[in-house]
C-alpha positions in Angstrom: 0.0 0.0 0.0 1.1 3.6 -0.6 2.6 5.3 2.4 0.6 8.4 1.9 -2.6 6.5 2.1 -1.5 4.9 5.4 -0.6 8.3 6.8 -4.1 9.7 6.1 -5.6 7.2 8.5 -3.7 8.5 11.5 -6.0 10.7 13.5 -5.9 12.4 16.9 -7.1 9.3 18.7 -4.4 7.2 17.3 -1.7 9.8 18.2 -3.0 9.9 21.8 -2.8 6.1 22.0 0.7 6.1 20.6 1.8 8.8 23.2 0.3 6.7 26.0 2.2 3.7 24.9 5.4 5.6 24.7 4.9 7.0 28.2 4.2 3.5 29.5 7.3 2.0 27.9 9.8 4.7 28.8 8.3 6.4 31.8 7.7 10.1 32.4 11.3 10.8 33.5 13.0 9.1 30.6 11.2 11.0 27.8 12.9 14.4 28.4 16.3 12.7 28.3 15.4 11.0 25.0 14.3 14.3 23.5 17.4 16.0 24.8 19.5 13.4 23.0 17.5 13.9 19.8 18.0 17.6 20.0 21.8 17.2 20.4 21.9 14.8 17.4 20.0 17.3 15.3 22.4 20.1 16.3 25.4 18.0 15.5 24.0 17.1 12.1 23.3 20.8 11.3 26.9 21.7 12.3 28.3 18.9 10.1 26.3 19.9 7.1 27.1 23.6 7.6 30.8 22.8 8.0 30.9 21.0 4.7 29.3 24.0 3.0 31.8 26.3 4.5 34.7 24.1 3.3 33.4 24.1 -0.2 33.0 27.9 -0.2 36.6 28.3 1.0 37.9 25.9 -1.7 36.0 27.9 -4.3 37.6 31.2 -3.0 41.0 29.6 -3.0 41.6 30.1 0.7 41.7 26.3 1.5 44.0 23.8 -0.1 
């Protein structure tokens, strides 16, 4: 089946059920720690992609070997 069709069937009730299951599995104290880790990972990814862009610009300008 098409992924877009499946995504159309997820409503607010299903999202609430999924959130309840996540809280039961990980506990209320563990979820902020998980989100903190996700945030750090996203920041590192952005830094890595930005760093590559800066290196390419410096190469184009002849400032980097």
